[in-house]
N, C-alpha and C positions, 0 to 999 in steps of 0.2 A: 504496500501500500503508497500512496507519496504522501508528502508532506502535509498535503490538502488534508488526510485523514489525521494527524498530527496539533495542525492550529487550527482545526475544528475541537476536537477533545480539548486543549487548552481552552479554547473561547467559550465549549461553550463548560467547562468547571468553573470558570468566574462568572458565567451567569448563572450557575446554579449557585454561586456566592452569595451574590450579590442578593438572587433571589432567599437563599438565607440569611442577609440582613434585614432586607426587607419584611419577610415572612415574621421572622423571629424576636425582630424588634421590639414587637409589642409585647415581647414577656416579660422586656427588661425594663419599659418605659410604664408597663399597664398599672401596675400599683402606685408610683410617685405622681400620675395623673389624675388616676382616681381620689387620691387623697391633698388633692389638691396642692400637693407641695412647691409644685414648679407646673410651669403654661405647659402645651404641646408641643411646642417650639422649642425650650428650650431642655424639657426631657428627651427630645430625641437628639439635640446638638450632645448636651454629656453625654449617651450613651454610645451615640459614635465618633467620641475623643475616645472613651474610656476602650468601646469596642475598638478601635484601630490599635490601640496599649496592649492589649491582651490579643492580637492576632498578629502582631510583631515577634511574638514570644514564641516559641517550638514546644509542644509536652508529649507525651506519647502516643498522644490520640492521631498524628500525624501518619506514624510508624505503624500504625496499626490497620487506619487503614488500605497502609502502602503493604504491609507482607504482612501480617494479620491474620485474616479473612481470605483469602485467595492465593494458592499455590501461583507464585510471579514466574513462575518458568513456563507456566501456561495458560498466565492473561494475554488477551492480545487487543489489540488497538478495538475491533468492533465490538468486544464487550464492555469494556472501560467507553466505552462510546455510548451503548445503551443501556447503561448503567445509571450515567447522567442526564441523557434525555428524560430517562424511566424517574428520576428523581425531581425533575424539574418541574416535568410533567406534574406529577402529583402535590407539589410544591404552590402550582400557580392552579390548580383546580381545588386544596384547601385553603387556598387563600381566599380565593373567588365566593366560597362558601363561608367565610367566615369561620370556618373548623381551626385551630388550633392544633393543629396535626404537629410531628416534629420532621425536621428535614431532616436530622440523624441520622433517624432511623429509613425514614424513606431514602436519602443516598447506601444505605445498610442492604437495606433491603434492594434495592436497583441492582446493589453489585454482586451480591448473593443469585438474585434469578438469571439476572444477565451467564454468571457462571453456570449456572447449571444447564438450562438453554447451549450452550456452548460449550464445555466440555464435563457435564456431569457431577455428578455431588464428590466424584474423586476428587477434583481439584478446589471443592470447598474447604474451607479449616475449622472445620466443625467447635473443635477448643476451643478457637478464637472467638467464631461466632455466639458460644453458648456461654462465655467466662467474660470476655470483653463488648461482650453487647446482650445480650439473651435476660441475665442472671442483672447486672448493673440494671438495664429496660425495668424490669422487675421493679429490683429493690429503691432504689433510685428515689421515685417519687412516696414512695414508704417513706423511707426515710424523712426525704423533707415533710411529710406529712407530720410524721411523728416530732422531731427536730421541735421544727414551727408551732407543735401541740402543745409542746411540757414550753416552751422559751415563753408563751401568752400567756399560758395560764402563771410563770412567775411574774410577768410584768403586771398582772392582775393585781398579784396578791400584794405586790410591793406597794400597792397603790399609791402609782406615782404624781404627786401636786399638779406638777409642773409637765403637762402633758405638752407642750411648744413644744422639748428640747426633743421631741422624733420626729420635729419638723426639720432640726439641723441634722442631727442622726441618720434621717433617710435620704437625704443628701449623699451622708459617705455609704448608707445598705446599699443606693441604685449604682453608684459608680459603681464597690465591686462585682455587682449582679453586671452589667456592662463587661467589667474586665475578664468576669469570668466566663462568660459569653464568646466572644471574641476568641479567648485561650483556647477554647472547648472546641464550637461549631468553625470557627474559619482553618482553624485544624486537617477538618474533613477534604474541604476541597483540595487545598496541599495535598494531601495524600494520594488523593484520587488522580490529580494531575501528573503528581511524582509515577502513578502506577501505570499511566498512559504511556509517558514516555521511556518509561524502562519497559514494555511492549512491546515498543515502535524501535528500540538500542539505542535513542539517544541518548542515554545516563545507562551507565551502569552497576550504578549501586543504586540503594536507597534513600541516600542521604539529599533532604527537602531542597531542592537550589536556590539559592537566595533572592533570587527573580521572583520564582515561584510563591516566595514568605512576600516579598513585597507586594508582589500584583493582588494576591488575596488579601492581605491588609486592606488595600486600598478599596477591591470591591466590595471586602464584608462591612466598610465605614462609609459609601454611598448607597449601599444599602436600605442601612440602619437608616440613615438620612430622608430616604425616602421613605419611610415607616410603612406601619402594617395599621391603619385605625381601624378597617375592618377588626381584627382580630380585640385590636384593647377593646373593643366591648366588651366583649366577651370574660377575658382574663378580669377585665378591671370593675367590669358592674353588674354578672351576672352569677359568681359563685355566691358571694359574700359582700356584706357593707365595708369598705375598709377608710378606716382614719389610720394617721399616720404611724399613730402605735403599733399599728396594725399589717402596712406598708412595712415597718422598720423588721418587724419582725419574721414578715414572709422573706425577706430578701437577704437576709443573713442568713436563714435558712438553707434557703434556695441557692445564696452563692457560693459557700462553704461546702455542701455538699459536690458542685460542679466544680470548683478548685481544685476538691481535692482526687475528681472524677478524672480532669486532667491528664493529673501528676501519674495518674495509675494507667494513664494510657485507654482511656475508656470512653468512645463516642457516645454518654448519655446525651438526653434529649432536656435541653432547656426549657422548653414549655412545658412539659409532664413536670420538668423541678417546681416552678415559682407555681405552675397551678395545685400541685399535691400542697405546697407549701399555705400556699392562700387559705385551698380545704381547710388544710390546719388552723392556722388560723379563726378559723372564722366557726370551726367545730370546739373549741375550746369556750366559744361561749353558749356553750350548746347546740344540740342537733339542726334543730329549727334556725339557726342563724345562718345554715347553707344549701344554698338551691341545688338541692340534690339533684333534679333532671339537668342541669348545665352538667354537675360534675359526670353523668351518666354519657351525655355526650363524649366529654373530655374522654373516657374510658373506653367507649365506642372507637373514636380516633386513634389511640393509643395501640389497641389491638389490634386494629387496622393498616395500621399505615405500610408495618413492611411489611405483608404479605398482598397489600394492595398495587405497592412500588415493586415489589420483585413480579410481579402478574404484567403490571406495565411494561417494567424492562425486557422482561422475556420475551414477550411481542415485536418489542424495537428490535429485538436481538436477531429473532428471523428475519425480519425488514430491512436490517441494514446489513445481514446475512448474503441477503439475498440482493440487492443490490450493488454489494460491493464483488458478488462473485462472477 
């Protein structure tokens, strides 16, 4: 295959990174907008800055995407291309309907689906998929829920008189969440582009090229600046009532778990993390404080994203192979 396919993989990898930014920007800004700590424009500005900073730092997530999910020796350009196209399609589809699904699991599902169609089960590194993706996918929002729930209980028991302090603290925690989002989410785009370069023989090692790091950081920031206001409504207003103290507790919970997962090389979902944390702070006020119909919709998106993206990428894999054969 020619240079045009390599260029297409890089361009679409950056498009996915951009879609990740505007799709998942809602996760970071929803709480601070809902609590009226900052205006939407300021929230997007802060998020863009810290997303960019986080994206320039390489964690183990990029290596997991590049070498931990499929056998690089059997990876091909059509397989990587199908994975990226499937993930982009899923991102835009869920964004259009305002469903806060996970860009992370869309990409992983897309990669696994394309790999299965291309080379069968043997080229998928199931140990990596299970221990780096599926188990963290199940546990991370539950941990976020538990941490936020406990933290909210502690804060309520303290009966802090000056609740205004949480407006200032939430600026800090929102920045931490944006930093964590960039550190985890931008790495996935870096990883898939690097895998494409490996498959094409452009590079010979899995080390992420500097130009890939820089371009992914810029595209993540641009996507974040665009904002995902369709999804902000779901996370910020349709799970539970949020005030600065709840926003602080949910953001510190989500950012802590995402940062730990990033350094462990686990590509978890910032969408599910912040949704789980918001549900946790709401539950601390009693089960009636949570709109469980919305929570059920989030769980449905949580369950369907990986298999849905895998099916889409599998279909695109057939189409791409037919075109280039």
